[in-house]
TIVO-2410 file (N, C-alpha, C; in nm, 3 decimals):
# residues 72
REC num residu      c1      c2      c3 atome chaine
REC   1      M   0.083  -0.120   0.000     N      A
REC   1      M   0.000   0.000   0.000    CA      A
REC   1      M   0.087   0.125   0.000     C      A
REC   2      K   0.199   0.123   0.073     N      A
REC   2      K   0.287   0.240   0.078    CA      A
REC   2      K   0.350   0.267  -0.059     C      A
REC   3      I   0.376   0.162  -0.134     N      A
REC   3      I   0.435   0.179  -0.268    CA      A
REC   3      I   0.335   0.248  -0.360     C      A
REC   4      L   0.207   0.210  -0.351     N      A
REC   4      L   0.103   0.271  -0.433    CA      A
REC   4      L   0.088   0.419  -0.401     C      A
REC   5      I   0.091   0.454  -0.274     N      A
REC   5      I   0.081   0.594  -0.233    CA      A
REC   5      I   0.203   0.673  -0.284     C      A
REC   6      G   0.320   0.612  -0.277     N      A
REC   6      G   0.441   0.677  -0.328    CA      A
REC   6      G   0.435   0.701  -0.478     C      A
REC   7      I   0.387   0.603  -0.553     N      A
REC   7      I   0.374   0.617  -0.698    CA      A
REC   7      I   0.274   0.726  -0.734     C      A
REC   8      V   0.162   0.730  -0.664     N      A
REC   8      V   0.061   0.832  -0.689    CA      A
REC   8      V   0.117   0.971  -0.656     C      A
REC   9      A   0.193   0.982  -0.548     N      A
REC   9      A   0.252   1.111  -0.512    CA      A
REC   9      A   0.352   1.157  -0.618     C      A
REC  10      I   0.431   1.065  -0.672     N      A
REC  10      I   0.527   1.101  -0.777    CA      A
REC  10      I   0.455   1.145  -0.904     C      A
REC  11      I   0.347   1.079  -0.939     N      A
REC  11      I   0.270   1.116  -1.058    CA      A
REC  11      I   0.207   1.254  -1.041     C      A
REC  12      V   0.153   1.282  -0.924     N      A
REC  12      V   0.093   1.414  -0.898    CA      A
REC  12      V   0.200   1.523  -0.905     C      A
REC  13      L   0.316   1.500  -0.846     N      A
REC  13      L   0.425   1.598  -0.852    CA      A
REC  13      L   0.472   1.619  -0.996     C      A
REC  14      A   0.477   1.514  -1.075     N      A
REC  14      A   0.517   1.527  -1.215    CA      A
REC  14      A   0.418   1.613  -1.292     C      A
REC  15      F   0.288   1.593  -1.268     N      A
REC  15      F   0.187   1.674  -1.335    CA      A
REC  15      F   0.195   1.820  -1.293     C      A
REC  16      L   0.241   1.848  -1.173     N      A
REC  16      L   0.253   1.986  -1.127    CA      A
REC  16      L   0.383   2.052  -1.172     C      A
REC  17      L   0.493   1.978  -1.180     N      A
REC  17      L   0.623   2.038  -1.209    CA      A
REC  17      L   0.660   2.039  -1.357     C      A
REC  18      V   0.619   1.941  -1.434     N      A
REC  18      V   0.659   1.934  -1.575    CA      A
REC  18      V   0.613   2.055  -1.654     C      A
REC  19      P   0.491   2.106  -1.637     N      A
REC  19      P   0.453   2.227  -1.712    CA      A
REC  19      P   0.537   2.350  -1.676     C      A
REC  20      Q   0.606   2.350  -1.564     N      A
REC  20      Q   0.691   2.462  -1.528    CA      A
REC  20      Q   0.819   2.465  -1.611     C      A
REC  21      F   0.857   2.355  -1.676     N      A
REC  21      F   0.979   2.347  -1.755    CA      A
REC  21      F   0.959   2.384  -1.901     C      A
REC  22      F   0.836   2.382  -1.951     N      A
REC  22      F   0.810   2.401  -2.093    CA      A
REC  22      F   0.714   2.516  -2.116     C      A
REC  23      F   0.727   2.580  -2.235     N      A
REC  23      F   0.628   2.676  -2.280    CA      A
REC  23      F   0.615   2.664  -2.432     C      A
REC  24      I   0.499   2.699  -2.482     N      A
REC  24      I   0.469   2.685  -2.624    CA      A
REC  24      I   0.458   2.824  -2.686     C      A
REC  25      V   0.526   2.844  -2.799     N      A
REC  25      V   0.516   2.967  -2.876    CA      A
REC  25      V   0.433   2.935  -3.000     C      A
REC  26      D   0.323   3.007  -3.016     N      A
REC  26      D   0.237   2.990  -3.133    CA      A
REC  26      D   0.303   3.058  -3.253     C      A
REC  27      E   0.258   3.023  -3.374     N      A
REC  27      E   0.319   3.082  -3.493    CA      A
REC  27      E   0.285   3.229  -3.509     C      A
REC  28      T   0.187   3.279  -3.437     N      A
REC  28      T   0.153   3.422  -3.442    CA      A
REC  28      T   0.213   3.498  -3.325     C      A
REC  29      Q   0.299   3.435  -3.248     N      A
REC  29      Q   0.356   3.499  -3.129    CA      A
REC  29      Q   0.508   3.495  -3.132     C      A
REC  30      Q   0.565   3.580  -3.050     N      A
REC  30      Q   0.706   3.568  -3.015    CA      A
REC  30      Q   0.714   3.584  -2.864     C      A
REC  31      A   0.816   3.525  -2.805     N      A
REC  31      A   0.824   3.521  -2.659    CA      A
REC  31      A   0.955   3.582  -2.611     C      A
REC  32      L   0.945   3.663  -2.508     N      A
REC  32      L   1.061   3.715  -2.438    CA      A
REC  32      L   1.084   3.629  -2.315     C      A
REC  33      V   1.206   3.582  -2.296     N      A
REC  33      V   1.240   3.504  -2.179    CA      A
REC  33      V   1.321   3.594  -2.086     C      A
REC  34      L   1.270   3.612  -1.966     N      A
REC  34      L   1.335   3.696  -1.866    CA      A
REC  34      L   1.393   3.609  -1.757     C      A
REC  35      R   1.517   3.634  -1.723     N      A
REC  35      R   1.582   3.562  -1.614    CA      A
REC  35      R   1.597   3.659  -1.497     C      A
REC  36      F   1.529   3.631  -1.388     N      A
REC  36      F   1.523   3.718  -1.271    CA      A
REC  36      F   1.477   3.859  -1.308     C      A
REC  37      G   1.389   3.870  -1.410     N      A
REC  37      G   1.334   3.997  -1.452    CA      A
REC  37      G   1.417   4.072  -1.554     C      A
REC  38      D   1.536   4.024  -1.589     N      A
REC  38      D   1.621   4.087  -1.689    CA      A
REC  38      D   1.612   4.008  -1.819     C      A
REC  39      F   1.624   4.080  -1.932     N      A
REC  39      F   1.614   4.017  -2.064    CA      A
REC  39      F   1.722   3.910  -2.081     C      A
REC  40      D   1.681   3.793  -2.130     N      A
REC  40      D   1.775   3.684  -2.156    CA      A
REC  40      D   1.778   3.648  -2.304     C      A
REC  41      R   1.661   3.620  -2.364     N      A
REC  41      R   1.657   3.581  -2.505    CA      A
REC  41      R   1.517   3.599  -2.560     C      A
REC  42      V   1.508   3.593  -2.694     N      A
REC  42      V   1.380   3.602  -2.765    CA      A
REC  42      V   1.360   3.473  -2.843     C      A
REC  43      K   1.239   3.421  -2.840     N      A
REC  43      K   1.203   3.302  -2.918    CA      A
REC  43      K   1.108   3.346  -3.028     C      A
REC  44      H   1.154   3.339  -3.155     N      A
REC  44      H   1.072   3.377  -3.270    CA      A
REC  44      H   1.002   3.256  -3.332     C      A
REC  45      N   1.067   3.141  -3.326     N      A
REC  45      N   1.014   3.022  -3.394    CA      A
REC  45      N   0.905   2.954  -3.312     C      A
REC  46      P   0.798   2.909  -3.381     N      A
REC  46      P   0.691   2.840  -3.308    CA      A
REC  46      P   0.735   2.702  -3.262     C      A
REC  47      G   0.673   2.657  -3.154     N      A
REC  47      G   0.699   2.523  -3.105    CA      A
REC  47      G   0.717   2.518  -2.955     C      A
REC  48      L   0.760   2.402  -2.909     N      A
REC  48      L   0.782   2.376  -2.767    CA      A
REC  48      L   0.922   2.420  -2.728     C      A
REC  49      N   0.933   2.496  -2.621     N      A
REC  49      N   1.062   2.546  -2.574    CA      A
REC  49      N   1.080   2.512  -2.427     C      A
REC  50      V   1.203   2.522  -2.381     N      A
REC  50      V   1.238   2.486  -2.243    CA      A
REC  50      V   1.281   2.611  -2.169     C      A
REC  51      K   1.244   2.618  -2.041     N      A
REC  51      K   1.289   2.726  -1.954    CA      A
REC  51      K   1.323   2.668  -1.818     C      A
REC  52      V   1.397   2.745  -1.741     N      A
REC  52      V   1.432   2.703  -1.606    CA      A
REC  52      V   1.317   2.747  -1.514     C      A
REC  53      P   1.252   2.653  -1.447     N      A
REC  53      P   1.136   2.691  -1.365    CA      A
REC  53      P   1.176   2.777  -1.246     C      A
REC  54      F   1.088   2.870  -1.212     N      A
REC  54      F   1.099   2.959  -1.097    CA      A
REC  54      F   1.213   3.059  -1.111     C      A
REC  55      I   1.296   3.052  -1.216     N      A
REC  55      I   1.403   3.148  -1.239    CA      A
REC  55      I   1.372   3.231  -1.363     C      A
REC  56      E   1.320   3.167  -1.467     N      A
REC  56      E   1.288   3.236  -1.591    CA      A
REC  56      E   1.136   3.250  -1.604     C      A
REC  57      T   1.096   3.366  -1.655     N      A
REC  57      T   0.955   3.390  -1.686    CA      A
REC  57      T   0.943   3.420  -1.834     C      A
REC  58      V   0.827   3.395  -1.890     N      A
REC  58      V   0.804   3.413  -2.033    CA      A
REC  58      V   0.691   3.513  -2.052     C      A
REC  59      I   0.716   3.611  -2.140     N      A
REC  59      I   0.613   3.707  -2.179    CA      A
REC  59      I   0.593   3.691  -2.329     C      A
REC  60      K   0.468   3.666  -2.369     N      A
REC  60      K   0.438   3.643  -2.510    CA      A
REC  60      K   0.374   3.767  -2.570     C      A
REC  61      Y   0.414   3.799  -2.695     N      A
REC  61      Y   0.360   3.912  -2.770    CA      A
REC  61      Y   0.309   3.861  -2.904     C      A
REC  62      D   0.206   3.926  -2.953     N      A
REC  62      D   0.153   3.893  -3.084    CA      A
REC  62      D   0.240   3.962  -3.188     C      A
REC  63      K   0.312   3.886  -3.270     N      A
REC  63      K   0.405   3.948  -3.364    CA      A
REC  63      K   0.335   4.002  -3.488     C      A
REC  64      R   0.208   3.974  -3.504     N      A
REC  64      R   0.134   4.033  -3.616    CA      A
REC  64      R   0.120   4.184  -3.595     C      A
REC  65      L   0.106   4.226  -3.471     N      A
REC  65      L   0.094   4.368  -3.443    CA      A
REC  65      L   0.229   4.440  -3.449     C      A
REC  66      L   0.338   4.369  -3.430     N      A
REC  66      L   0.469   4.431  -3.429    CA      A
REC  66      L   0.518   4.461  -3.570     C      A
REC  67      R   0.459   4.405  -3.673     N      A
REC  67      R   0.502   4.431  -3.811    CA      A
REC  67      R   0.435   4.552  -3.872     C      A
REC  68      F   0.343   4.612  -3.803     N      A
REC  68      F   0.272   4.730  -3.853    CA      A
REC  68      F   0.359   4.852  -3.835     C      A
REC  69      D   0.391   4.920  -3.944     N      A
REC  69      D   0.474   5.040  -3.939    CA      A
REC  69      D   0.389   5.158  -3.980     C      A
REC  70      A   0.347   5.237  -3.886     N      A
REC  70      A   0.260   5.351  -3.914    CA      A
REC  70      A   0.342   5.466  -3.969     C      A
REC  71      P   0.284   5.539  -4.064     N      A
REC  71      P   0.355   5.657  -4.116    CA      A
REC  71      P   0.364   5.764  -4.007     C      A
REC  72      P   0.472   5.843  -4.009     N      A
REC  72      P   0.487   5.947  -3.904    CA      A
REC  72      P   0.385   6.059  -3.918     C      A
***
Protein backbone atom coordinates (compact mmCIF):
# COMPACT_ATOMS: atom_id res chain seq x y z
CA UNK A 1 0.00 0.00 0.00
CA UNK A 2 2.87 2.40 0.78
CA UNK A 3 4.35 1.79 -2.68
CA UNK A 4 1.03 2.71 -4.33
CA UNK A 5 0.81 5.94 -2.33
CA UNK A 6 4.41 6.77 -3.28
CA UNK A 7 3.74 6.17 -6.98
CA UNK A 8 0.61 8.32 -6.89
CA UNK A 9 2.52 11.11 -5.12
CA UNK A 10 5.27 11.01 -7.77
CA UNK A 11 2.70 11.16 -10.58
CA UNK A 12 0.93 14.14 -8.98
CA UNK A 13 4.25 15.98 -8.52
CA UNK A 14 5.17 15.27 -12.15
CA UNK A 15 1.87 16.74 -13.35
CA UNK A 16 2.53 19.86 -11.27
CA UNK A 17 6.23 20.38 -12.09
CA UNK A 18 6.59 19.34 -15.75
CA UNK A 19 4.53 22.27 -17.12
CA UNK A 20 6.91 24.62 -15.28
CA UNK A 21 9.79 23.47 -17.55
CA UNK A 22 8.10 24.01 -20.93
CA UNK A 23 6.28 26.76 -22.80
CA UNK A 24 4.69 26.85 -26.24
CA UNK A 25 5.16 29.67 -28.76
CA UNK A 26 2.37 29.90 -31.33
CA UNK A 27 3.19 30.82 -34.93
CA UNK A 28 1.53 34.22 -34.42
CA UNK A 29 3.56 34.99 -31.29
CA UNK A 30 7.06 35.68 -30.15
CA UNK A 31 8.24 35.21 -26.59
CA UNK A 32 10.61 37.15 -24.38
CA UNK A 33 12.40 35.04 -21.79
CA UNK A 34 13.35 36.96 -18.66
CA UNK A 35 15.82 35.62 -16.14
CA UNK A 36 15.23 37.18 -12.71
CA UNK A 37 13.34 39.97 -14.52
CA UNK A 38 16.21 40.87 -16.89
CA UNK A 39 16.14 40.17 -20.64
CA UNK A 40 17.75 36.84 -21.56
CA UNK A 41 16.57 35.81 -25.05
CA UNK A 42 13.80 36.02 -27.65
CA UNK A 43 12.03 33.02 -29.18
CA UNK A 44 10.72 33.77 -32.70
CA UNK A 45 10.14 30.22 -33.94
CA UNK A 46 6.91 28.40 -33.08
CA UNK A 47 6.99 25.23 -31.05
CA UNK A 48 7.82 23.76 -27.67
CA UNK A 49 10.62 25.46 -25.74
CA UNK A 50 12.38 24.86 -22.43
CA UNK A 51 12.89 27.26 -19.54
CA UNK A 52 14.32 27.03 -16.06
CA UNK A 53 11.36 26.91 -13.65
CA UNK A 54 10.99 29.59 -10.97
CA UNK A 55 14.03 31.48 -12.39
CA UNK A 56 12.88 32.36 -15.91
CA UNK A 57 9.55 33.90 -16.86
CA UNK A 58 8.04 34.13 -20.33
CA UNK A 59 6.13 37.07 -21.79
CA UNK A 60 4.38 36.43 -25.10
CA UNK A 61 3.60 39.12 -27.70
CA UNK A 62 1.53 38.93 -30.84
CA UNK A 63 4.05 39.48 -33.64
CA UNK A 64 1.34 40.33 -36.16
CA UNK A 65 0.94 43.68 -34.43
CA UNK A 66 4.69 44.31 -34.29
CA UNK A 67 5.02 44.31 -38.11
CA UNK A 68 2.72 47.30 -38.53
CA UNK A 69 4.74 50.40 -39.39
CA UNK A 70 2.60 53.51 -39.14
CA UNK A 71 3.55 56.57 -41.16
CA UNK A 72 4.87 59.47 -39.04
